[in-house]
FILUM-478773 format. One record per residue (C-alpha): residue number from 1; residue in one letter; x, y, z. Coordinates in pm, whole numbers, always signed. Layout:
i; aa; X; Y; Z
NUM; A; X; Y; Z
...
END
This chain:
i; aa; X; Y; Z
1; M; +986; +590; +2288
2; R; +1187; +295; +2163
3; S; +1395; +387; +1859
4; L; +1482; +167; +1568
5; Q; +1828; +18; +1545
6; R; +2010; +235; +1291
7; Y; +2312; +101; +1107
8; P; +2601; +298; +956
9; A; +2595; +384; +587
10; K; +2798; +158; +361
11; P; +3015; +258; +63
12; I; +2864; +206; -282
13; D; +3174; +92; -467
14; R; +2990; -114; -731
15; P; +2660; +58; -829
16; D; +2563; -218; -1075
17; H; +2641; -505; -839
18; I; +2346; -704; -697
19; S; +2376; -879; -360
20; V; +2094; -1120; -279
21; L; +2026; -1168; +93
22; V; +1847; -1485; +209
23; P; +1762; -1594; +566
24; T; +1706; -1972; +578
25; R; +1629; -2235; +838
26; G; +1583; -2610; +799
27; R; +1529; -2606; +423
28; P; +1858; -2704; +257
29; Q; +1680; -2850; -46
30; G; +1485; -2529; -100
31; M; +1807; -2331; -67
32; H; +1979; -2554; -322
33; T; +1688; -2513; -565
34; L; +1713; -2134; -532
35; L; +2090; -2134; -594
36; Q; +2035; -2349; -904
37; N; +1770; -2104; -1019
38; F; +2013; -1813; -993
39; Q; +2270; -2011; -1191
40; Q; +2018; -2048; -1474
41; T; +1859; -1699; -1478
42; V; +2133; -1446; -1388
43; A; +2305; -1288; -1691
44; R; +2602; -1108; -1528
45; K; +2740; -1340; -1262
46; D; +3045; -1115; -1231
47; L; +2811; -849; -1085
48; F; +2622; -1083; -855
49; D; +2658; -1267; -524
50; V; +2443; -1427; -251
51; W; +2462; -1384; +128
52; I; +2277; -1637; +345
53; F; +2185; -1612; +718
54; V; +2190; -1952; +895
55; D; +2098; -2012; +1261
56; N; +2388; -2175; +1440
57; D; +2160; -2455; +1563
58; D; +2018; -2534; +1216
59; R; +2182; -2876; +1174
60; P; +2031; -2967; +831
61; T; +2160; -2645; +673
62; L; +2499; -2668; +844
63; D; +2536; -3022; +707
64; Y; +2452; -2891; +358
65; I; +2724; -2626; +391
66; D; +2979; -2885; +501
67; A; +2887; -3118; +212
68; G; +2982; -2843; -37
69; H; +2707; -2909; -293
70; W; +2682; -2533; -345
71; R; +3044; -2481; -449
72; P; +3011; -2552; -826
73; F; +2778; -2255; -888
74; G; +2937; -1980; -1096
75; Y; +2901; -1689; -855
76; P; +3013; -1614; -496
77; I; +2801; -1758; -211
78; H; +2863; -1640; +147
79; W; +2728; -1817; +458
80; H; +2663; -1606; +770
81; V; +2619; -1843; +1067
82; A; +2500; -1678; +1390
83; P; +2257; -1725; +1681
84; A; +1887; -1705; +1587
85; R; +1739; -1354; +1578
86; N; +1393; -1241; +1691
87; S; +1294; -1072; +1364
88; M; +1350; -1092; +991
89; G; +1458; -728; +1005
90; E; +1753; -813; +1228
91; M; +1865; -1091; +995
92; F; +1845; -879; +680
93; S; +2018; -581; +840
94; E; +2295; -805; +974
95; L; +2348; -958; +628
96; W; +2353; -609; +472
97; Q; +2615; -490; +719
98; S; +2825; -807; +673
99; C; +2819; -783; +295
100; T; +3162; -683; +165
101; S; +3070; -637; -203
102; N; +2944; -279; -131
103; A; +2674; -322; -393
104; G; +2438; -66; -541
105; I; +2139; -303; -511
106; Y; +2040; -534; -226
107; F; +1779; -797; -305
108; P; +1622; -975; -3
109; F; +1467; -1305; -105
110; A; +1316; -1621; +42
111; D; +1438; -1978; +11
112; D; +1092; -2103; -99
113; Y; +1069; -1883; -411
114; V; +1237; -1889; -753
115; V; +1272; -1626; -1029
116; T; +1111; -1715; -1361
117; T; +1229; -1414; -1566
118; D; +1543; -1486; -1767
119; R; +1826; -1228; -1734
120; W; +1631; -1059; -1454
121; D; +1940; -893; -1312
122; E; +1962; -670; -1622
123; V; +1602; -554; -1568
124; L; +1676; -471; -1205
125; R; +1982; -264; -1296
126; R; +1781; -53; -1542
127; F; +1519; +28; -1279
128; N; +1780; +120; -1019
129; Q; +1877; +420; -1233
130; D; +1538; +581; -1157
131; K; +1491; +835; -876
132; D; +1866; +903; -873
133; G; +1912; +567; -703
134; F; +1656; +638; -425
135; L; +1430; +348; -504
136; L; +1224; +83; -334
137; G; +1159; -166; -609
138; Y; +931; -460; -556
139; L; +827; -773; -744
140; S; +471; -882; -801
141; D; +413; -1176; -565
142; P; +165; -1430; -706
143; T; +51; -1506; -351
144; A; -37; -1140; -275
145; Q; -232; -848; -422
146; P; -53; -677; -715
147; H; -2; -353; -522
148; Q; +136; -520; -208
149; V; +508; -512; -136
150; T; +611; -855; -11
151; I; +939; -884; -205
152; A; +1109; -545; -157
153; I; +1435; -445; -323
154; P; +1580; -131; -162
155; S; +1861; +51; -334
156; A; +2186; +115; -148
157; R; +2115; +490; -131
158; W; +1775; +418; +24
159; L; +1939; +194; +288
160; N; +2210; +446; +367
161; T; +1947; +718; +421
162; I; +1704; +513; +631
163; G; +1977; +325; +820
164; Y; +1823; -21; +838
165; F; +1698; -291; +606
166; V; +1359; -390; +744
167; S; +1194; -272; +1065
168; E; +1300; -492; +1355
169; R; +983; -423; +1555
170; F; +780; -711; +1420
171; Y; +797; -1078; +1509
172; F; +619; -1167; +1184
173; W; +497; -989; +867
174; F; +469; -608; +851
175; G; +833; -531; +767
176; D; +756; -515; +395
177; A; +437; -316; +457
178; W; +646; -64; +654
179; L; +878; -13; +356
180; D; +578; +4; +123
181; E; +420; +296; +308
182; V; +750; +485; +342
183; A; +806; +445; -32
184; Q; +455; +565; -114
185; M; +501; +879; +94
186; A; +847; +946; -52
187; D; +727; +866; -408
188; C; +1002; +605; -445
189; K; +797; +289; -502
190; A; +840; +104; -832
191; L; +697; -224; -956
192; I; +972; -414; -1139
193; P; +863; -656; -1415
194; I; +1049; -959; -1282
195; Q; +831; -1265; -1229
196; V; +868; -1501; -935
197; Q; +679; -1800; -803
198; A; +655; -1977; -470
199; S; +800; -2324; -509
200; Q; +532; -2477; -286
201; G; +250; -2224; -316
202; K; +138; -1989; -41
203; G; +257; -2119; +291
204; K; +136; -2041; +643
205; T; +317; -1836; +907
206; A; +446; -2026; +1208
207; R; +556; -1709; +1391
208; M; +214; -1541; +1374
209; R; +55; -1441; +1705
210; N; -222; -1192; +1796
211; L; -273; -1050; +1446
212; P; -535; -788; +1554
213; F; -289; -629; +1797
214; W; -4; -615; +1548
215; C; -224; -469; +1272
216; R; -342; -189; +1501
217; Y; +11; -135; +1633
218; F; +134; -100; +1274
219; V; -122; +176; +1211
220; S; -21; +349; +1535
221; T; +339; +386; +1411
222; L; +246; +568; +1086
223; E; +398; +895; +1209
224; E; +743; +734; +1228
225; R; +707; +611; +869
226; Y; +617; +965; +766
227; R; +934; +1095; +933
228; E; +1141; +835; +747
229; A; +981; +940; +419
230; C; +1082; +1298; +499
231; L; +1444; +1182; +550
232; L; +1439; +1041; +197
233; L; +1278; +1355; +57
234; E; +1544; +1573; +220
235; A; +1812; +1358; +57
236; M; +1639; +1378; -282
237; H; +1538; +1747; -296
238; R; +1709; +2074; -218
239; A; +1558; +2288; +56
240; G; +1292; +2517; -85
241; P; +948; +2502; -248
242; E; +1013; +2166; -415
243; L; +1095; +1998; -84
244; E; +797; +2159; +91
245; A; +563; +2041; -185
246; A; +704; +1688; -153
247; R; +649; +1693; +225
248; E; +292; +1812; +177
249; R; +229; +1531; -70
250; A; +377; +1282; +178
251; K; +140; +1402; +450
252; R; -157; +1365; +216
253; I; -53; +1008; +140
254; A; -22; +949; +516
255; A; -378; +1073; +559
256; I; -498; +836; +286
257; L; -321; +542; +452
258; M; -469; +630; +791
259; H; -816; +670; +639
260; K; -797; +323; +481
261; S; -711; +169; +818
262; Y; -1050; +275; +956
263; G; -1207; -17; +769
264; M; -1005; -266; +975
265; Q; -1228; -498; +1181
266; T; -1099; -702; +1476
267; A; -1330; -997; +1405
268; Q; -1206; -1021; +1046
269; L; -844; -1005; +1163
270; R; -905; -1295; +1400
271; Q; -1044; -1494; +1108
272; D; -738; -1404; +903
273; E; -511; -1530; +1182
274; A; -697; -1863; +1189
275; R; -652; -1884; +813
276; F; -284; -1789; +779
277; R; -121; -1908; +1103
278; D; +57; -2242; +1097
279; F; -73; -2419; +1408
280; S; +106; -2745; +1324
281; K; +441; -2624; +1457
282; L; +459; -2592; +1833
283; P; +687; -2308; +1947
284; S; +981; -2378; +2174
285; P; +1006; -2199; +2511
286; G; +1272; -1976; +2359
287; Q; +1044; -1878; +2072
288; V; +760; -1798; +2312
289; A; +995; -1580; +2513
290; G; +1114; -1408; +2196
291; Y; +758; -1332; +2091
292; L; +659; -1194; +2432
293; A; +970; -975; +2432
294; S; +867; -831; +2093
295; E; +511; -761; +2205
296; A; +631; -613; +2535
297; Q; +850; -368; +2343
298; A; +554; -275; +2125
299; V; +336; -214; +2433
300; E; +611; +2; +2586
301; E; +623; +209; +2270
302; L; +244; +245; +2260
303; L; +247; +374; +2618
304; A; +500; +637; +2516
305; L; +273; +733; +2225
306; V; -19; +756; +2471
307; R; +178; +1009; +2674
308; R; +261; +1206; +2360
309; A; -102; +1208; +2241
310; S; -214; +1318; +2587
311; D; +38; +1603; +2589
312; R; -89; +1711; +2246
313; A; -453; +1694; +2367
314; D; -504; +1459; +2070
315; S; -814; +1270; +2184
316; T; -871; +1092; +1853
317; G; -515; +959; +1838
318; L; -526; +871; +2209
319; L; -840; +661; +2168
320; E; -689; +463; +1880
321; L; -380; +390; +2091
322; L; -584; +278; +2391
323; E; -789; +43; +2176
324; T; -468; -106; +2038
325; L; -337; -163; +2389
326; A; -661; -339; +2478
327; L; -575; -607; +2219
328; S; -232; -686; +2363
329; S; -146; -1003; +2555
330; F; -64; -794; +2863
331; T; -288; -629; +3119
332; V; -249; -250; +3120
333; P; -368; -92; +3447
334; D; -647; +169; +3424
335; L; -693; +106; +3051
336; D; -1074; +102; +3063
337; Y; -1074; +413; +3282
338; L; -858; +600; +3031
339; K; -1075; +481; +2740
340; A; -1392; +591; +2923
341; E; -1242; +931; +2999
342; T; -1136; +980; +2635
343; L; -1469; +861; +2491
344; H; -1653; +1094; +2728
345; R; -1436; +1384; +2619
346; L; -1518; +1302; +2254
347; G; -1892; +1284; +2330
348; F; -1946; +907; +2297
349; R; -2153; +854; +2609
350; N; -2273; +494; +2577
351; E; -1929; +354; +2494
352; A; -1778; +556; +2779
353; L; -2033; +409; +3022
354; A; -1956; +54; +2902
355; C; -1583; +108; +2961
356; I; -1623; +258; +3307
357; A; -1860; -25; +3402
358; R; -1585; -277; +3321
359; E; -1337; -72; +3522
360; M; -1568; -59; +3826
361; E; -1631; -434; +3804
362; L; -1255; -502; +3813
363; R; -1184; -239; +4081
364; P; -1503; -182; +4283
365; D; -1315; -1; +4561
366; E; -1151; +251; +4326
367; P; -1330; +587; +4390
368; K; -1233; +754; +4062
369; G; -1443; +503; +3863
370; G; -1761; +601; +4048
371; A; -1683; +969; +4009
372; L; -1640; +935; +3633
373; W; -1959; +726; +3609
374; A; -2153; +1010; +3777
375; E; -1991; +1271; +3553
376; I; -2076; +1078; +3234
377; H; -2436; +1023; +3349
378; A; -2472; +1394; +3404
379; G; -2358; +1468; +3047
380; S; -2499; +1381; +2705
381; G; -2368; +1243; +2379
382; P; -2456; +1028; +2078
383; Q; -2626; +698; +2163
384; D; -2471; +364; +2062
385; A; -2190; +532; +1868
386; G; -1992; +280; +1667
387; Q; -1641; +259; +1526
388; S; -1758; +383; +1187
389; E; -1897; +700; +1348
390; R; -1585; +756; +1556
391; S; -1360; +722; +1252
392; A; -1530; +1029; +1106
393; L; -1408; +1243; +1396
394; G; -1076; +1316; +1238
395; M; -716; +1203; +1243
396; P; -420; +1225; +1478
397; S; -316; +1585; +1531
398; W; +20; +1541; +1352
399; I; -171; +1507; +1022
400; D; -247; +1879; +1031
401; L; -429; +1913; +698
402; E; -722; +2151; +710
403; D; -881; +2044; +381
404; R; -937; +1668; +378
405; Q; -1181; +1655; +89
406; F; -910; +1479; -115
407; L; -968; +1165; +94
408; Y; -1300; +1115; -85
409; F; -1238; +1312; -403
410; P; -869; +1258; -485
411; E; -705; +1438; -773
412; Q; -497; +1130; -853
413; V; -576; +763; -891
414; D; -558; +545; -578
415; P; -199; +416; -527
416; E; -328; +60; -506
417; L; -500; +94; -843
418; Y; -187; +262; -983
419; F; +28; -47; -920
420; T; -249; -295; -1000
421; M; -274; -149; -1351
422; Q; +104; -168; -1392
423; A; +101; -534; -1284
424; I; -162; -612; -1549
425; L; +42; -440; -1819
426; Y; +362; -623; -1723
427; Q; +205; -966; -1682
428; D; -42; -986; -1972
429; P; +128; -951; -2314
430; G; -217; -956; -2474
431; V; -273; -596; -2362
432; D; -146; -384; -2649
433; S; -359; -69; -2604
434; V; -462; +142; -2304
435; L; -723; +418; -2283
436; D; -714; +661; -1990
437; V; -1044; +851; -1963
438; G; -983; +1155; -1743
439; A; -603; +1152; -1758
440; G; -555; +1476; -1564
441; A; -219; +1653; -1562
442; G; -12; +1336; -1587
443; A; +75; +1280; -1221
444; G; -164; +992; -1154
445; S; -312; +728; -1382
446; S; -133; +840; -1699
447; R; +199; +833; -1513
448; A; +133; +474; -1399
449; I; +49; +365; -1752
450; L; +332; +548; -1928
451; E; +597; +439; -1676
452; A; +506; +81; -1764
453; A; +490; +164; -2136
454; E; +859; +265; -2128
455; H; +939; -105; -2082
456; L; +668; -234; -2318
457; P; +741; -117; -2674
458; H; +430; -292; -2810
459; L; +194; -85; -2591
460; H; -6; +205; -2741
461; V; -151; +459; -2497
462; Y; -443; +698; -2553
463; C; -536; +971; -2302
464; I; -848; +1191; -2292
465; E; -846; +1507; -2078
466; P; -1100; +1791; -2125
467; D; -949; +2059; -1898
468; V; -727; +2289; -2107
469; E; -475; +2367; -1832
470; R; -442; +2007; -1715
471; F; -409; +1894; -2075
472; A; -124; +2143; -2128
473; A; +60; +1996; -1828
474; L; -9; +1644; -1959
475; S; +133; +1740; -2300
476; R; +448; +1888; -2149
477; R; +504; +1573; -1948
478; Y; +410; +1302; -2195
479; G; +377; +1461; -2538
480; G; +513; +1223; -2800
481; R; +486; +921; -2569
482; A; +110; +881; -2599
483; R; -177; +992; -2821
484; L; -338; +1278; -2628
485; F; -687; +1421; -2686
486; N; -791; +1758; -2537
487; A; -1154; +1666; -2557
488; A; -1456; +1542; -2367
489; S; -1527; +1171; -2368
490; V; -1901; +1240; -2368
491; A; -2111; +1519; -2519
492; P; -2341; +1722; -2288
493; Q; -2643; +1517; -2390
494; G; -2462; +1206; -2261
495; Y; -2431; +1347; -1908
496; A; -2653; +1228; -1625
497; T; -2961; +1449; -1606
498; E; -3028; +1677; -1310
499; K; -3305; +1439; -1201
500; E; -3070; +1138; -1216
501; L; -2815; +1328; -1007
502; D; -3081; +1424; -754
503; L; -3209; +1065; -722
504; F; -2858; +922; -686
505; Y; -2767; +1172; -415
506; R; -3086; +1113; -217
507; F; -3116; +735; -236
508; V; -2764; +591; -282
509; P; -2529; +620; +19
510; S; -2199; +739; -130
511; I; -1902; +968; -79
512; M; -2107; +1242; -247
513; N; -2318; +1273; +69
514; A; -2014; +1433; +235
515; L; -2093; +1753; +41
516; P; -2419; +1939; -29
517; L; -2614; +1832; -338
518; E; -2586; +2187; -469
519; E; -2210; +2149; -511
520; F; -2258; +1861; -755
521; Q; -2538; +2036; -937
522; S; -2307; +2336; -985
523; A; -2015; +2111; -1090
524; R; -2232; +1941; -1353
525; A; -2345; +2276; -1492
526; R; -1985; +2407; -1496
527; E; -1856; +2106; -1688
528; I; -2120; +2139; -1957
529; A; -2064; +2516; -1984
530; Y; -1686; +2457; -2003
531; Q; -1730; +2223; -2298
532; Q; -1937; +2480; -2479
533; E; -1719; +2781; -2390
534; H; -1398; +2610; -2506
535; R; -1572; +2439; -2796
536; L; -1419; +2111; -2691
537; P; -1454; +1831; -2940
538; V; -1596; +1503; -2822
539; A; -1319; +1242; -2841
540; S; -1551; +972; -2966
541; I; -1402; +654; -2825
542; E; -1555; +467; -3114
543; R; -1374; +697; -3356
544; I; -1039; +644; -3176
545; K; -1088; +269; -3207
546; R; -1177; +295; -3575
547; E; -892; +530; -3672
548; H; -630; +322; -3491
549; G; -760; -21; -3586
550; I; -865; -122; -3234
551; E; -1150; -367; -3196
552; N; -1142; -357; -2814
553; F; -893; -184; -2587
554; G; -661; -396; -2375
555; L; -707; -187; -2060
556; V; -939; +106; -1994
557; L; -940; +330; -1687
558; L; -1269; +512; -1631
559; D; -1194; +820; -1422
560; G; -1276; +1187; -1461
561; S; -1622; +1344; -1449
562; Q; -1874; +1205; -1201
563; F; -2161; +1256; -1442
564; C; -2088; +1041; -1747
565; G; -1986; +698; -1616
566; D; -2272; +513; -1782
567; A; -2202; +667; -2123
568; D; -1828; +602; -2090
569; L; -1881; +233; -2012
570; R; -2103; +183; -2315
571; E; -1820; +312; -2534
572; V; -1548; +84; -2391
573; Y; -1742; -231; -2304
574; G; -1557; -533; -2440
575; A; -1213; -418; -2322
576; R; -986; -693; -2190
577; Y; -965; -513; -1853
578; L; -1189; -239; -1711
579; A; -1049; -36; -1421
580; L; -1302; +179; -1234
581; S; -1218; +469; -1006
582; Y; -1484; +639; -790
583; V; -1681; +318; -732
584; K; -1824; +491; -422
585; G; -1932; +793; -629
586; M; -2175; +851; -914
587; K; -1899; +798; -1172
588; N; -1879; +421; -1141
589; Y; -2123; +308; -871
590; A; -2374; +171; -1125
591; N; -2094; +42; -1350
592; F; -1951; -159; -1060
593; Q; -2292; -310; -985
594; R; -2348; -393; -1351
595; L; -2009; -555; -1411
596; S; -2032; -751; -1086
597; Q; -2337; -928; -1232
598; D; -2205; -952; -1590
599; G; -2102; -1304; -1688
600; N; -1855; -1161; -1942
601; Y; -1642; -1006; -1664
602; R; -1497; -1115; -1331
603; L; -1370; -898; -1047
604; I; -993; -938; -1000
605; A; -908; -649; -765
606; A; -1100; -399; -553
607; N; -1088; -190; -238
608; L; -1412; -30; -129
609; N; -1249; +97; +194
610; S; -1031; +324; -15
611; G; -1144; +687; -15
612; C; -1343; +681; -339
613; G; -1324; +306; -402
614; Y; -1179; +125; -702
615; A; -1231; -203; -883
616; V; -1073; -390; -1174
617; F; -1262; -639; -1392
618; A; -1115; -884; -1643
619; R; -1309; -1010; -1944
620; T; -1382; -1380; -1913
621; A; -1451; -1446; -2283
622; R; -1124; -1398; -2474
623; E; -1033; -1478; -2830
END
């Protein structure tokens, strides 16, 4: 299998130095605007420089360099002129390797953005001290979702461990998403409160081709991202139980990422390509050749992964790879035969017959097609099985987790919701109070909120957690940094009744159908008995608001028990933002429906393909 280009580690002689890396082509005015922006917003220009990649046939930019309009700026600017490269990853890695400042922070940026936060370099230096310098910071991009990494800032220690800047596999997009997933698995991702804006709004992508293929190819390479996350974990942790626990967590995050990809639809991806691709710029013959070379390398790698999956007897992983190959621009011999054979082995008879029929139409004289047709007809399997059914079969064999219940019933808040909440806290100064209902042990939602609160001295945080042991862990971690309540948010009489639970389970398709009804009936009874046995007080949300002078909370996260979502919402309605976890469970299913039709709120973020689903609503009527 093709391996990534790895680059040698660089010395870190100046840990507080920031080197900005910018590829540019044909936009000298945009580049000049960016350099002016740095002149106005950077506080420590003695700890700052810029390195710029310029194609050696980019005449407008070369003329700008020769004219010298950039020379008066009060910080070093370095121009790296070289032949055009096939990927952004190559350009960034080449700039990183050419950089002689040996910085502690490398900041890749685009020539059509500017930074709007004054003295932003000081903010970036403070964040780089986290994780012992193993950090992938990112900035909230106004043209993307708050949790998406599109402007990544890897630390020097991260780069030295991974050995490259951005994956060079991709002709367009995906490099940032690669870093995002590695950082999630290694627990190194951090949203940095530096604001940027695109100087001309969201542009289109001239290099985009065959988006469905590249999206599926990206998913197929998840195992390599997991291995890179393990490299970081080995550099961060000593061998022993701590490292093994970190690897196990990384594999669980990998499973969550894979599970989310099952909602990907080819038809929707084709629509996205029509929406985001810039069709106004015709590619040159050289660009077409460069693209085909990139896709050919991806196909070669997928074929190697097919051989590996076959050797592992990993039918589920093999089928995903074959379907990705079917989307490529190249013809792969015997592809339909292999798909039919794999579908038959998995028990999907009708789809297997459709594939072998295509194979026999293309190669009517090939005897193996007729033999497989007869074998499939002699067998049996589910009729008209669809992608949604096949996705329930399992995962690639390398994700060897026996208990996968956490995919639907996670112990921690969804990573997307984690960073979406942080983005709200950083960007809206009107949020001065946060309530976390169902805070847990402090590793999920409360961690997201309190990490942001460290940089927001005006923010007051309130956490409710009924479980005594989890509350003790929460207190050890965050005692003194938030107001913590070892209490129930709702009294037993506020719980959903047994009849309401029964009706929801029977008539509302949800993640709860993955388990027997009896499990939820028992869980409801245990929660009520636990309250009574431990004599837990009810942390009346109304009382918290009254005692602390809060008319309405700035942000509320409704998590925790499945059985009191309706009562919880009544207590917090009117909050500036309402974040709902378990939208696909009893906890917030009805709350999501209600708020979606409520004229006082608008939906600003959601992912119903996530394991348990989440959504964030913002109040429309503000003082």
